[in-house]
C-alpha positions, 0 to 999 in steps of 0.5 A: 500500500505504501508503494502505491501511495508513493507511486501515485504521488510521483505520478501526480507531481509529474503531471502537474509539472507538465502544466507548469512553467514556460516549457510545459508539455501543454501550451496555452493558446493566446489571442494572436489577432491583437497587435497591441504590445504589452509590457508588465501587463500594461498596454503600450500605445504606439502613439506614445513611442513616436517621440523620445519624450513619449518613451521617457514618459512611459518608462517613468510611468512604469518605473523601469528602464527598457526599450519598448519599441522605436517606430521611427527607426534608427538607434535608441539609447535609454538611461536612468540617473539621479539627475536629468543630465546623468540619465541622458549621459547614461544612454547607450551611444550618447556622444558617439552618434548624432542625436536626433531626438531626446526626452527626459522625465522624472518618475514617482520614485525620484529617478530620471528616465531618458530616451535618446534617438540617433540617426 
């Protein structure tokens, strides 16, 4: 009887593992007809990402630095710092490529978020 109980527990644990995790055996289907990108379960409106200031505003609103899309094309650098100039100078490619557009804003956590776009 003890062997049967151990075997049942082992089978149930393997069965639950097949449903869990990103590499589970059974995949959940998702709605692929919606073209709106999401980050951290928040929708990203493409109109806000059209300018570097809009991208900086979005980063400050979610308090996370990251690349959320650049619909205008070209290179993009993002940075965060304790002052506006520090955030801009922490952007990738800053001072190495010609600057096309930049934006900086302060988040509710007190940090400054910057986005620089280059040609």
